[in-house]
N, C-alpha and C positions, 0 to 999 in steps of 0.2 A: 625378638628372635630368641629361639631357645638355646642355640649353641654359639652365640656371638660373644666376643670378648667385652668385658666390662671396659677395659682401657684399650683403645685401638693401638695397633703396632705402628710405631714411628718409623720414618724412613731410615734413620740411623740403626734402628734395631734390625730392619730388613736387609740393610748392607752388610751388617755384622754377621747375620745368619746366612748370607749368600757366601761370604768368605769363610766362616767357621760356624758349622752347624751347632746349635744349641746342645745336642746330645753328643757331639764329638763326631770325629771321623771313623772311629773304631766300631761304632754301632752297626753300620751297614754290613761290613765284612763278617763281623761276629754273628749276625742273624744269618747271613748266607751259609756260614760254616755249621751253625746249629741246625739249619733247615736240612742241610746234607746229611749230618750225623743222625738226625732223627728219622731218617728214611727206614722203612721196615724191609731191608734187604740184608744180604750176607755182607760182612766187611769187605770180602773179595769183589763182589758186585758193585759196591759203593766205590771202592778204590779204582776199579777199572773205569767206571763212569767218570770219576774225577780226573784220572790220567788221560782219558780220551778228550775231555773238555779242555784240560790244560794243553794238550798237544794241539788241538785245533786252533787254540788262541794264539799260538806262535806262527800260524800261516798267514800269508798276506791276502787270504780270501775274505776280506771284510764283508759282512752281510751273510756269509755262508758258514760261519763258525758253528752255529747251533746245528745245522743240517749235517755238517761233517762229523761233528762230535757224536751226535745221536747214531749216525751210520756206523762210526767206529765202535761205539759202545755196544751197539746191538750185534755187530760182528763178533765181538769178544765176550758176549753175555754180561755186559756191564749194566749198571743202572742208568736208564735214559734220563731221568730227571737230574741226577748228579751230574751227568755229562752237560746238560743244557745249562744248569746253574753255574758250573765252573767256567763256561765261556766268558763269564763276566770278567775274567782275568785280563782280556783284551778290552780295555776301556780308553776313553780319551786321554787319560794320563799316561797309560803304558804303551799305547799304539806307537807313538814315535820312537820310543826306546826299542820296541819289537822290530819295527820297519828298519831302523838304523843297524840293529845288531844283525838282522838277517841279511841285509845288503852287504855289510862289511865282511861278514862270514863267507857269504857267497862269492865276493870277489876274491877272498883269500883262497878259497877252494878251487875256483876256476883258474886262478893265475891271471897274469897280465894278458889282456885282450889287445887285438890289433887296432880296434876302434877307440880304445882307451875309455876311461870312466866319463860318464855324462856329468856336465856341470849343472847347477841349479838353474841357471838361465836356459840351458838346453832343454832340460826336462819340462820347464814351464812352458816353453815355446811349443814343444811336441804336445803337451796336454791341451794348450790353448787352441791349437789347430787340429786337434784330434788325430794326430799322427800315432795312434796306439802301437801300430805294428813296428814303428820305428823305436818304441820304447822297450820292446822285447829283449833285444840283446844287451843294451847297456844297463837297463834298470830291472825289468821283470825276471829275467833269467837268473841273475845273480841272487835276487831276493828269494825266488822260489827254491833254488838250490841251497841257500843259506838257512832256509826255514826248516829244512828237513832235520838236520842235526839239533836245531833248537827245540823242535817239536818232541824229538826222541828224548832229549835231555829233560825236557819239561815232564813228560810222561814217566820217565825213570825216577825223577825226584818226587813227584806228587803221589805216585802209587804207594810206596811204603809209608809215606806220612799219613795219607788218607786211610790206608789199612789199619795202621796202629791206632789212630784216632778213632775210627769206627769200632774197632774191637774193644778198646778201652771204654768208650761211651756205652756201648751195648751191655758190656759186662757190668759196669757200674749201675746201669738202668735195672738190669736183672736183679742184682743184689738189693737195690733200693726197693724194688717191688716185692721181692721175696721177704724182706724185713718188714715191710709195711703190711703185707698179708699175715704174717705170724703175729704181729702186735695187735691187730684187730680181731684175731681168733680167740 
């Protein structure tokens, strides 16, 4: 075989790579950030796209994050690709934290309810028996209400960061290209 390893990968090496990637955990997020910064749009457009993706990541509508982000980014003339890429903020590691934060914030905003908070066993029973309408009041409604301020905060935090990063990256790239063009002339 042309591209086969000379020394086969052992089981212990596979387990280690599963727990700790060979190139580290920072490689994936760094690649995604560079992919967003290399887009050929204005810094404002990129920042709006990033803010839309970040805001949609804080909503409990899993599976619809990209659609929501692209719709919001197109409504505000943002970069659609930046919005789609940034939805990766909601991943299996961060989703439990996002859900917990949105639920807790929603219960604080809504105040004490007559029905009281649902326990884990109650929620499991309702999901198991597909009583989704019964989950609206104690679970979905607080989660939806709590996700609105989280989404707004996420957009307000990520917009200036993305704007400055894109502006800086593009100005450095322009200077490097200009100095490279002068040295070859």
